[in-house]
All heavy atoms as an XYZ file, in Angstrom:
853
protein
N      64.274     12.013     30.915
C      63.987     12.583     29.630
C      63.382     13.965     29.827
O      62.473     14.131     30.602
C      63.025     11.677     28.886
C      63.540     11.313     27.558
S      62.608     10.144     26.543
C      61.008     10.012     27.177
N      63.906     14.933     29.106
C      63.356     16.281     29.153
C      62.410     16.537     27.985
O      61.487     17.307     28.092
C      64.477     17.301     29.142
C      65.313     17.247     30.383
C      66.282     18.357     30.397
N      67.236     18.152     31.471
C      68.196     18.972     31.751
N      68.366     20.053     31.039
N      69.016     18.720     32.736
N      62.680     15.912     26.863
C      61.830     16.071     25.679
C      61.605     14.697     25.055
O      62.392     13.777     25.264
C      62.492     17.012     24.678
N      60.561     14.569     24.295
C      60.222     13.279     23.705
C      61.308     12.746     22.779
O      61.452     11.548     22.624
C      58.902     13.382     22.951
C      57.722     13.579     23.864
C      56.446     13.669     23.080
C      55.282     13.914     24.035
N      54.012     13.980     23.349
N      62.090     13.642     22.161
C      63.113     13.183     21.229
C      64.486     13.007     21.875
O      65.458     12.723     21.196
C      63.214     14.140     20.040
C      63.630     15.540     20.449
O      63.534     15.868     21.645
O      64.051     16.305     19.567
N      64.592     13.153     23.197
C      65.869     12.977     23.883
C      66.024     11.556     24.391
O      65.053     10.895     24.738
C      65.996     13.947     25.062
C      66.189     15.374     24.646
C      66.394     16.290     25.833
O      65.770     16.060     26.882
O      67.176     17.226     25.694
N      67.263     11.102     24.472
C      67.571      9.762     24.925
C      68.839      9.808     25.771
O      69.815     10.464     25.386
C      67.786      8.841     23.712
C      68.223      7.414     24.000
C      67.099      6.661     24.690
C      68.602      6.718     22.708
N      68.850      9.125     26.904
C      70.047      9.054     27.739
C      71.036      8.120     27.061
O      70.717      6.970     26.776
C      69.706      8.550     29.154
C      68.784      9.530     29.846
C      70.984      8.323     29.958
C      68.226      9.033     31.152
N      72.234      8.609     26.787
C      73.242      7.786     26.126
C      74.363      7.380     27.063
O      75.145      6.493     26.743
C      73.849      8.521     24.924
O      74.456      9.730     25.376
C      72.780      8.826     23.878
N      74.457      8.034     28.231
C      75.523      7.686     29.174
C      75.153      8.179     30.562
O      74.405      9.139     30.715
C      76.847      8.308     28.748
N      75.682      7.487     31.561
C      75.559      7.906     32.953
C      76.972      7.962     33.508
O      77.716      6.975     33.406
C      74.692      6.924     33.774
C      74.678      7.309     35.235
C      73.282      6.859     33.216
N      77.355      9.090     34.057
C      78.706      9.237     34.599
C      78.633      9.371     36.107
O      77.875     10.174     36.636
C      79.369     10.453     33.998
C      79.555     10.230     32.537
C      80.254     11.310     31.876
N      80.204     10.850     30.483
C      80.448     11.549     29.446
N      80.805     12.716     29.587
N      80.366     11.075     28.240
N      79.421      8.573     36.787
C      79.497      8.602     38.244
C      80.845      9.197     38.618
O      81.882      8.631     38.290
C      79.331      7.195     38.837
C      77.975      6.627     38.409
C      79.471      7.238     40.353
C      77.757      5.188     38.766
N      80.831     10.350     39.290
C      82.097     10.993     39.628
C      82.871     10.194     40.669
O      82.291      9.570     41.551
C      81.670     12.352     40.181
C      80.270     12.166     40.640
C      79.683     11.092     39.765
N      84.184     10.194     40.521
C      85.061      9.541     41.485
C      85.858     10.612     42.199
O      86.159     11.643     41.612
C      85.994      8.557     40.768
C      85.290      7.377     40.105
C      86.303      6.545     39.330
C      84.592      6.520     41.135
N      86.200     10.467     43.429
C      85.959      9.280     44.237
C      84.512      9.230     44.727
O      83.849     10.250     44.833
C      86.920      9.453     45.415
C      87.073     10.927     45.557
C      86.969     11.489     44.149
N      84.062      8.022     45.003
C      82.725      7.826     45.538
C      82.669      8.321     46.973
O      83.698      8.481     47.631
C      82.347      6.347     45.474
C      82.304      5.734     44.083
C      82.047      4.245     44.169
C      81.263      6.416     43.219
N      81.472      8.548     47.474
C      81.301      8.991     48.859
C      81.883      7.949     49.818
O      81.891      6.752     49.530
C      79.827      9.212     49.159
N      82.337      8.415     50.964
C      82.969      7.527     51.949
C      81.978      6.587     52.619
O      82.308      5.453     52.930
C      83.687      8.366     53.000
C      84.787      9.201     52.412
C      85.157     10.367     53.300
O      84.305     10.932     53.975
N      86.420     10.730     53.286
N      80.792      7.067     52.872
C      79.777      6.242     53.536
C      78.576      6.127     52.600
O      77.938      7.128     52.278
C      79.362      6.867     54.863
N      78.287      4.909     52.157
C      77.149      4.690     51.272
C      76.380      3.455     51.714
O      76.950      2.533     52.303
C      77.587      4.491     49.807
O      78.415      3.328     49.738
C      78.323      5.692     49.265
N      75.100      3.449     51.423
C      74.284      2.260     51.714
C      72.990      2.342     50.917
O      72.552      3.431     50.528
C      73.976      2.159     53.198
N      72.408      1.191     50.675
C      71.093      1.084     50.052
C      70.330     -0.003     50.793
O      70.849     -1.097     51.005
C      71.197      0.719     48.571
C      69.854      0.539     47.918
C      69.094      1.641     47.557
C      69.337     -0.715     47.694
C      67.847      1.487     46.976
C      68.091     -0.888     47.109
C      67.347      0.226     46.750
N      69.118      0.313     51.215
C      68.283     -0.655     51.925
C      66.923     -0.709     51.246
O      66.358      0.315     50.889
C      68.116     -0.265     53.399
C      69.404     -0.203     54.128
N      70.037     -1.326     54.619
C      70.206      0.842     54.427
C      71.161     -0.972     55.198
N      71.288      0.340     55.090
N      66.417     -1.918     51.080
C      65.139     -2.131     50.404
C      64.289     -3.074     51.241
O      64.786     -4.076     51.746
C      65.419     -2.735     49.034
C      64.208     -3.203     48.281
C      64.617     -3.742     46.928
C      64.226     -5.176     46.808
N      64.369     -5.717     45.473
N      63.018     -2.737     51.360
C      62.073     -3.624     52.028
C      61.062     -4.068     50.979
O      60.441     -3.245     50.310
C      61.354     -2.921     53.200
C      62.379     -2.521     54.263
C      60.273     -3.818     53.784
C      61.815     -1.683     55.375
N      60.935     -5.384     50.810
C      60.018     -5.941     49.824
C      59.322     -7.157     50.424
O      59.800     -7.753     51.389
C      60.784     -6.341     48.564
N      58.202     -7.527     49.839
C      57.463     -8.694     50.322
C      58.259     -9.978     50.120
O      58.220    -10.879     50.938
C      56.119     -8.798     49.617
C      55.165     -7.707     50.008
C      53.840     -7.857     49.305
C      52.918     -6.716     49.701
N      51.619     -6.807     49.064
N      58.977    -10.060     48.987
C      59.802    -11.234     48.704
C      61.256    -10.805     48.628
O      61.584     -9.740     48.107
C      59.359    -11.883     47.393
C      57.960    -12.487     47.492
C      57.573    -13.202     46.200
N      57.491    -12.325     45.053
C      56.410    -11.645     44.701
N      55.319    -11.733     45.419
N      56.418    -10.887     43.634
N      62.142    -11.628     49.092
C      63.559    -11.287     49.163
C      64.163    -10.925     47.807
O      64.941     -9.988     47.688
C      64.332    -12.449     49.787
C      65.779    -12.136     49.982
C      66.471    -13.223     50.738
N      67.873    -12.873     50.891
C      68.803    -13.713     51.219
N      68.503    -14.955     51.468
N      70.039    -13.325     51.321
N      63.817    -11.651     46.772
C      64.427    -11.434     45.471
C      63.497    -10.717     44.492
O      63.716    -10.743     43.303
C      64.907    -12.762     44.877
C      65.989    -13.379     45.710
C      65.736    -14.502     46.475
C      67.247    -12.812     45.761
C      66.732    -15.066     47.258
C      68.252    -13.361     46.542
C      67.993    -14.491     47.291
N      62.470    -10.057     45.013
C      61.555     -9.306     44.163
C      62.207     -7.985     43.765
O      62.891     -7.349     44.554
C      60.263     -9.039     44.941
C      59.143     -8.563     44.049
O      59.347     -8.458     42.834
O      58.057     -8.291     44.586
N      62.028     -7.579     42.522
C      62.639     -6.328     42.078
C      61.818     -5.108     42.476
O      62.285     -3.986     42.352
C      62.869     -6.337     40.564
C      61.565     -6.447     39.789
O      60.554     -6.854     40.368
O      61.580     -6.119     38.594
N      60.608     -5.314     42.962
C      59.760     -4.203     43.369
C      59.814     -4.075     44.892
O      59.487     -5.004     45.617
C      58.303     -4.434     42.917
C      58.249     -4.546     41.399
C      57.404     -3.318     43.414
C      56.919     -4.979     40.857
N      60.228     -2.903     45.355
C      60.317     -2.704     46.798
C      59.095     -1.953     47.304
O      58.489     -1.162     46.588
C      61.587     -1.924     47.151
O      61.557     -0.655     46.550
N      58.736     -2.212     48.550
C      57.678     -1.447     49.197
C      58.202     -0.073     49.560
O      57.519      0.931     49.426
C      57.200     -2.169     50.457
O      56.688     -3.430     50.119
N      59.425     -0.047     50.024
C      60.100      1.209     50.369
C      61.602      0.973     50.241
O      62.083     -0.136     50.437
C      59.702      1.688     51.788
C      60.244      0.773     52.850
C      60.146      3.114     52.040
N      62.332      2.027     49.889
C      63.784      1.902     49.740
C      64.443      3.228     50.092
O      63.838      4.295     49.946
C      64.142      1.514     48.315
N      65.681      3.150     50.560
C      66.474      4.341     50.838
C      67.911      4.076     50.416
O      68.434      2.987     50.605
C      66.419      4.752     52.329
C      67.222      6.040     52.571
C      66.912      3.629     53.217
C      67.025      6.635     53.961
N      68.505      5.067     49.825
C      69.916      5.021     49.476
C      70.548      6.321     49.935
O      69.922      7.380     49.850
N      71.760      6.233     50.462
C      72.414      7.472     50.871
C      73.901      7.415     50.589
O      74.499      6.348     50.475
C      72.158      7.794     52.346
C      72.822      6.860     53.322
C      74.142      7.059     53.725
C      72.129      5.789     53.847
C      74.755      6.194     54.628
C      72.736      4.924     54.755
C      74.050      5.133     55.145
N      74.479      8.597     50.459
C      75.917      8.754     50.271
C      76.346      9.970     51.095
O      75.742     11.037     50.987
C      76.244      8.963     48.804
N      77.339      9.771     51.938
C      77.828     10.844     52.804
C      79.321     11.037     52.602
O      80.067     10.061     52.509
C      77.593     10.510     54.283
C      76.165     10.215     54.726
C      76.154      9.767     56.172
C      75.293     11.439     54.546
N      79.744     12.281     52.549
C      81.161     12.620     52.606
C      81.428     13.082     54.026
O      80.706     13.939     54.550
C      81.505     13.726     51.616
C      81.385     13.264     50.166
O      81.633     12.069     49.907
O      81.047     14.095     49.316
N      82.438     12.508     54.642
C      82.764     12.809     56.037
C      84.233     13.183     56.108
O      85.092     12.459     55.611
C      82.464     11.598     56.939
C      80.993     11.189     56.803
C      82.823     11.899     58.390
C      80.664      9.836     57.374
N      84.512     14.331     56.704
C      85.890     14.798     56.845
C      86.128     15.156     58.312
O      85.454     16.034     58.853
C      86.128     16.013     55.951
C      87.578     16.454     55.931
O      88.458     15.691     56.385
O      87.841     17.579     55.460
N      87.066     14.462     58.932
C      87.354     14.718     60.333
C      86.183     14.446     61.251
O      86.009     15.118     62.271
N      85.347     13.471     60.876
C      84.191     13.112     61.699
C      82.986     14.017     61.506
O      81.985     13.884     62.199
N      83.063     14.950     60.530
C      81.963     15.888     60.274
C      81.418     15.650     58.875
O      82.184     15.493     57.916
C      82.449     17.351     60.413
C      81.353     18.330     60.042
C      82.937     17.611     61.828
N      80.093     15.649     58.731
C      79.453     15.450     57.434
C      79.663     16.704     56.587
O      79.286     17.808     56.996
C      77.938     15.161     57.591
C      77.276     14.991     56.237
C      77.707     13.933     58.459
N      80.287     16.536     55.424
C      80.531     17.677     54.537
C      79.601     17.683     53.324
O      79.428     18.719     52.681
C      81.996     17.693     54.050
O      82.277     16.466     53.386
C      82.952     17.881     55.223
N      79.006     16.548     52.993
C      78.031     16.459     51.903
C      77.129     15.260     52.179
O      77.571     14.262     52.738
C      78.719     16.301     50.555
N      75.863     15.379     51.779
C      74.904     14.293     52.005
C      73.928     14.227     50.842
O      73.449     15.259     50.371
C      74.143     14.524     53.310
N      73.669     13.023     50.367
C      72.667     12.769     49.348
C      71.821     11.590     49.815
O      72.367     10.536     50.137
C      73.308     12.432     47.995
C      73.771     13.631     47.223
C      75.229     13.974     47.273
N      76.187     12.869     47.198
C      77.279     12.846     47.973
N      77.504     13.777     48.869
N      78.140     11.870     47.865
N      70.501     11.785     49.863
C      69.587     10.747     50.339
C      68.455     10.609     49.324
O      67.775     11.586     49.010
C      68.997     11.098     51.722
C      70.107     11.333     52.742
C      68.037      9.999     52.190
C      69.629     11.937     54.048
N      68.258      9.395     48.818
C      67.168      9.114     47.891
C      66.180      8.150     48.514
O      66.571      7.213     49.212
N      64.897      8.386     48.275
C      63.835      7.552     48.840
C      62.967      7.000     47.723
O      62.602      7.725     46.801
C      62.961      8.372     49.789
C      63.691      9.092     50.925
C      62.749     10.070     51.610
C      64.240      8.089     51.898
N      62.626      5.727     47.806
C      61.741      5.094     46.851
C      60.529      4.514     47.557
O      60.600      4.143     48.718
N      59.418      4.462     46.867
C      58.202      3.887     47.441
C      57.446      4.834     48.352
O      56.519      4.428     49.039
N      57.815      6.119     48.366
C      57.149      7.077     49.245
C      56.397      8.156     48.471
O      55.730      8.990     49.054
C      58.157      7.743     50.216
C      58.753      6.722     51.153
C      59.251      8.482     49.451
N      56.536      8.144     47.157
C      55.860      9.109     46.287
C      55.671      8.450     44.921
O      56.066      7.308     44.718
C      56.689     10.387     46.178
N      55.127      9.189     43.992
C      54.880      8.647     42.655
C      56.172      8.266     41.942
O      56.196      7.350     41.139
C      54.097      9.657     41.823
N      57.250      8.971     42.239
C      58.575      8.667     41.697
C      59.578      8.773     42.840
O      59.275      9.360     43.881
C      58.978      9.652     40.578
O      59.038     10.972     41.134
C      58.002      9.618     39.418
N      60.776      8.235     42.701
C      61.783      8.403     43.755
C      62.035      9.886     44.017
O      61.944     10.718     43.112
C      63.029      7.730     43.169
C      62.489      6.739     42.193
C      61.267      7.397     41.601
N      62.336     10.205     45.260
C      62.559     11.601     45.640
C      63.867     11.738     46.406
O      64.409     10.752     46.903
C      61.404     12.159     46.502
C      61.293     11.389     47.831
C      60.088     12.124     45.744
C      60.415     12.052     48.859
N      64.357     12.948     46.521
C      65.503     13.272     47.355
C      64.996     13.867     48.659
O      64.002     14.588     48.691
C      66.398     14.309     46.662
C      67.132     13.824     45.446
C      68.497     13.243     45.756
N      69.407     14.150     46.414
C      70.219     15.009     45.802
N      70.230     15.075     44.481
N      71.014     15.787     46.509
N      65.697     13.591     49.739
C      65.359     14.124     51.065
C      66.208     15.368     51.318
O      67.146     15.364     52.103
C      65.587     13.059     52.125
N      65.882     16.460     50.621
C      66.699     17.667     50.648
C      66.837     18.282     52.038
O      67.930     18.708     52.425
C      66.144     18.711     49.679
C      66.301     18.309     48.237
C      65.226     17.827     47.507
C      67.534     18.403     47.605
C      65.363     17.459     46.186
C      67.687     18.031     46.282
C      66.599     17.559     45.576
O      66.741     17.186     44.263
N      65.759     18.360     52.792
C      65.830     18.984     54.122
C      66.740     18.183     55.047
O      67.552     18.750     55.789
C      64.429     19.124     54.729
N      66.633     16.868     54.994
C      67.475     16.010     55.830
C      68.934     16.112     55.385
O      69.839     16.176     56.225
C      66.984     14.558     55.783
O      65.600     14.528     56.146
C      67.771     13.675     56.733
N      69.163     16.146     54.082
C      70.530     16.306     53.571
C      71.161     17.581     54.129
O      72.286     17.569     54.637
C      70.530     16.380     52.042
C      70.181     15.088     51.362
C      70.030     15.242     49.855
O      70.205     16.372     49.326
O      69.746     14.228     49.189
N      70.441     18.695     54.032
C      70.974     19.977     54.501
C      71.212     19.985     56.010
O      72.183     20.565     56.489
C      70.030     21.121     54.119
C      70.000     21.389     52.630
C      71.385     21.721     52.089
O      72.088     22.573     52.610
N      71.780     21.021     51.036
N      70.337     19.313     56.754
C      70.477     19.266     58.213
C      71.713     18.466     58.641
O      72.273     18.719     59.709
C      69.220     18.674     58.840
N      72.131     17.516     57.829
C      73.299     16.695     58.172
C      74.623     17.437     57.967
O      75.593     17.193     58.686
C      73.314     15.420     57.317
C      72.347     14.325     57.731
C      72.270     13.260     56.651
C      72.771     13.712     59.054
N      74.667     18.327     57.001
C      75.922     19.002     56.653
C      76.406     19.868     57.811
O      75.657     20.661     58.380
C      75.753     19.830     55.368
C      75.430     18.885     54.201
C      77.014     20.653     55.075
C      75.052     19.575     52.923
N      77.676     19.648     58.178
C      78.290     20.398     59.265
C      78.126     19.753     60.636
O      78.686     20.239     61.619
N      77.376     18.670     60.689
C      77.146     17.981     61.967
C      78.151     16.842     62.135
O      78.589     16.242     61.156
C      75.730     17.382     62.006
C      74.577     18.347     61.852
C      74.191     19.069     63.127
N      73.964     18.212     64.256
C      72.789     17.709     64.619
N      71.703     17.950     63.915
N      72.701     16.954     65.690
N      78.496     16.517     63.376
C      79.387     15.364     63.592
C      78.656     14.082     63.212
O      77.445     13.968     63.404
C      79.665     15.404     65.099
C      78.535     16.185     65.686
C      78.094     17.153     64.627
N      79.376     13.119     62.630
C      78.762     11.850     62.245
C      78.786     10.940     63.463
O      79.727     10.204     63.708
C      79.483     11.245     61.055
C      78.842      9.987     60.536
C      79.429      8.775     60.407
C      77.493      9.822     60.104
N      78.526      7.869     59.905
C      77.323      8.478     59.712
C      76.385     10.678     60.015
C      76.129      7.971     59.231
C      75.196     10.164     59.540
C      75.065      8.834     59.154
N      77.700     11.017     64.267
C      77.597     10.209     65.472
C      76.140      9.797     65.673
O      75.267     10.165     64.882
C      78.146     10.968     66.686
C      77.442     12.292     66.957
O      76.305     12.512     66.461
O      78.021     13.129     67.673
N      75.894      9.036     66.719
C      74.554      8.506     66.963
C      73.528      9.622     67.182
O      72.392      9.515     66.722
C      74.573      7.548     68.161
C      73.274      6.807     68.460
C      72.809      5.994     67.249
C      73.442      5.893     69.664
N      73.908     10.699     67.827
C      72.988     11.817     68.058
C      72.533     12.408     66.726
O      71.351     12.684     66.524
C      73.654     12.891     68.930
O      74.028     12.303     70.174
C      72.728     14.068     69.177
N      73.464     12.589     65.807
C      73.140     13.129     64.479
C      72.258     12.163     63.704
O      71.298     12.574     63.045
C      74.422     13.440     63.695
O      75.152     14.441     64.406
C      74.133     13.925     62.289
N      72.562     10.874     63.773
C      71.758      9.868     63.073
C      70.324      9.889     63.590
O      69.366      9.875     62.807
C      72.377      8.461     63.217
C      71.428      7.389     62.688
C      73.718      8.397     62.504
N      70.140      9.967     64.896
C      68.789     10.005     65.475
C      68.045     11.270     65.071
O      66.859     11.229     64.751
C      68.860      9.874     66.996
C      69.217      8.474     67.454
C      69.236      8.384     68.970
C      69.556      6.974     69.419
N      69.557      6.838     70.879
N      68.736     12.407     65.066
C      68.104     13.669     64.655
C      67.715     13.616     63.178
O      66.626     14.060     62.799
C      69.043     14.839     64.926
N      68.588     13.065     62.348
C      68.291     12.941     60.914
C      67.115     11.997     60.686
O      66.265     12.248     59.832
C      69.522     12.456     60.166
N      67.056     10.922     61.449
C      65.955      9.964     61.330
C      64.617     10.632     61.640
O      63.629     10.441     60.927
C      66.195      8.786     62.267
O      65.095      7.911     62.244
N      64.588     11.443     62.700
C      63.348     12.144     63.072
C      62.949     13.137     61.987
O      61.772     13.240     61.623
C      63.534     12.848     64.410
N      63.915     13.852     61.440
C      63.635     14.814     60.378
C      63.165     14.102     59.109
O      62.235     14.557     58.442
C      64.888     15.646     60.090
C      64.753     16.759     59.069
C      63.669     17.755     59.472
C      66.080     17.467     58.913
N      63.775     12.990     58.801
C      63.436     12.229     57.597
C      61.980     11.762     57.625
O      61.310     11.729     56.592
C      64.375     11.030     57.458
C      64.305     10.230     56.178
C      64.630     11.104     54.973
C      65.260      9.056     56.247
N      61.470     11.450     58.810
C      60.086     10.989     58.930
C      59.082     12.057     58.504
O      57.989     11.750     58.061
C      59.795     10.543     60.362
C      60.535      9.280     60.731
C      60.284      8.865     62.167
O      59.177      8.981     62.661
N      61.315      8.376     62.825
N      59.464     13.320     58.622
C      58.570     14.410     58.238
C      58.936     15.059     56.922
O      58.394     16.099     56.562
N      59.877     14.454     56.181
C      60.346     15.024     54.916
C      59.196     15.146     53.928
O      58.426     14.216     53.742
C      61.436     14.122     54.337
C      62.112     14.679     53.125
C      63.219     15.677     53.422
O      64.010     15.455     54.350
O      63.278     16.678     52.708
N      59.074     16.298     53.308
C      58.035     16.542     52.310
C      58.569     16.255     50.916
O      59.599     16.807     50.535
C      57.572     18.007     52.369
C      56.783     18.349     53.609
C      55.415     17.715     53.623
O      54.815     17.550     52.544
O      54.955     17.380     54.720
N      57.903     15.407     50.151
C      58.333     15.191     48.765
C      58.203     16.495     47.989
O      57.163     17.119     48.013
C      57.349     14.159     48.228
C      56.674     13.587     49.425
C      56.743     14.622     50.500
N      59.296     16.933     47.349
C      59.259     18.163     46.569
C      60.358     18.139     45.521
O      61.271     17.344     45.589
C      59.417     19.384     47.453
C      60.761     19.452     48.141
C      60.853     20.684     49.018
N      62.107     20.711     49.726
C      63.244     21.166     49.234
N      63.281     21.651     48.025
N      64.343     21.142     49.947
N      60.243     19.062     44.606
C      61.249     19.197     43.558
C      62.249     20.260     43.989
O      61.891     21.215     44.660
C      60.592     19.645     42.263
S      59.400     18.454     41.668
N      63.494     20.119     43.587
C      64.452     21.176     43.897
C      64.089     22.440     43.133
O      63.667     22.381     41.991
C      65.782     20.598     43.417
C      65.404     19.604     42.381
C      64.070     19.047     42.800
N      64.253     23.595     43.760
C      63.892     24.847     43.090
C      64.903     25.218     42.027
O      64.619     26.011     41.146
C      63.779     25.982     44.115
O      65.019     26.069     44.829
C      62.646     25.743     45.079
N      66.087     24.644     42.084
C      67.119     24.958     41.094
C      67.328     23.812     40.117
O      68.355     23.746     39.465
C      68.448     25.275     41.794
O      68.828     24.138     42.570
C      68.321     26.489     42.687
N      66.352     22.935     40.000
C      66.507     21.770     39.124
C      66.633     22.207     37.672
O      65.874     23.043     37.209
C      65.301     20.852     39.268
N      67.612     21.648     36.941
C      67.730     21.997     35.532
C      66.612     21.391     34.681
O      66.281     21.906     33.644
C      69.087     21.415     35.135
C      69.348     20.336     36.125
C      68.656     20.743     37.385
N      66.044     20.312     35.145
C      64.955     19.657     34.420
C      63.633     20.318     34.812
O      63.553     21.038     35.802
C      64.935     18.174     34.765
N      62.569     20.064     34.065
C      61.258     20.617     34.420
C      60.854     20.188     35.829
O      61.164     19.088     36.268
C      60.315     20.008     33.387
C      61.183     19.567     32.263
C      62.512     19.239     32.869
N      60.163     21.068     36.556
C      59.754     20.747     37.924
C      58.286     20.370     38.011
O      57.700     20.412     39.072
C      60.048     21.930     38.860
O      59.397     23.091     38.345
C      61.529     22.175     38.993
N      57.696     20.025     36.885
C      56.327     19.511     36.881
C      56.264     18.333     35.929
O      57.169     18.128     35.132
C      55.320     20.587     36.427
O      55.669     21.005     35.116
C      55.295     21.765     37.376
N      55.217     17.588     36.010
C      55.056     16.463     35.103
C      55.663     15.193     35.656
O      55.939     15.086     36.843
N      55.897     14.206     34.797
C      56.303     12.883     35.260
C      57.710     12.821     35.846
O      58.051     11.870     36.502
C      56.209     12.023     33.988
C      56.348     12.994     32.874
C      55.745     14.271     33.356
N      58.556     13.840     35.628
C      59.920     13.779     36.151
C      60.010     14.281     37.580
O      61.053     14.194     38.199
C      60.892     14.595     35.288
O      60.443     15.951     35.279
C      60.954     14.055     33.876
N      58.932     14.852     38.118
C      59.000     15.426     39.452
C      57.637     15.359     40.119
O      56.643     15.730     39.518
C      59.482     16.868     39.354
S      59.873     17.564     40.942
N      57.599     14.907     41.358
C      56.333     14.779     42.072
C      56.213     15.918     43.053
O      57.166     16.246     43.760
C      56.303     13.458     42.823
C      54.999     13.220     43.519
C      53.906     12.620     43.000
C      54.675     13.567     44.855
N      52.909     12.574     43.917
C      53.352     13.147     45.079
C      55.346     14.185     45.890
C      52.711     13.331     46.293
C      54.684     14.380     47.100
C      53.386     13.947     47.286
N      55.095     16.542     43.133
C      54.852     17.604     44.103
C      53.493     17.364     44.735
O      52.556     16.946     44.061
C      54.877     18.977     43.434
N      53.366     17.620     46.045
C      52.079     17.399     46.713
C      51.018     18.391     46.212
O      51.361     19.488     45.803
C      52.392     17.624     48.190
C      53.623     18.451     48.206
C      54.369     18.134     46.954
N      49.762     17.973     46.245
C      48.669     18.867     45.876
C      48.420     19.841     46.999
O      48.502     19.508     48.163
C      47.403     18.059     45.584
C      47.508     17.226     44.373
N      48.013     15.943     44.383
C      47.200     17.489     43.083
C      47.986     15.457     43.164
N      47.491     16.369     42.360
N      48.085     21.085     46.652
C      47.794     22.066     47.702
C      46.368     21.995     48.140
O      45.522     21.540     47.500
C      48.096     23.474     47.273
O      48.451     23.647     45.968
């Protein structure tokens, strides 16, 4: 929501979907809807090279965040174990932040930013 009088009426998912996708959730109970931590990712891979990456993280900030630095580091790299290990190391140091080009407000409840 951008304004108090706005309401989401539809969600559109572009097709085709990414070639490599996954969602992993860690929770205290198997069927609990609240996760301690969660990650979802979608990768486009062409000729064994990552051409697009989207990574979402839950349970690591006040609201779910995107791992923008890790996403950018994956693009142009071969999709192999070396790249996965490098991305994993980078992801551990990912800073929760708002995109600078976000169309929505970059402060308030829609976006979490660390205190300086």
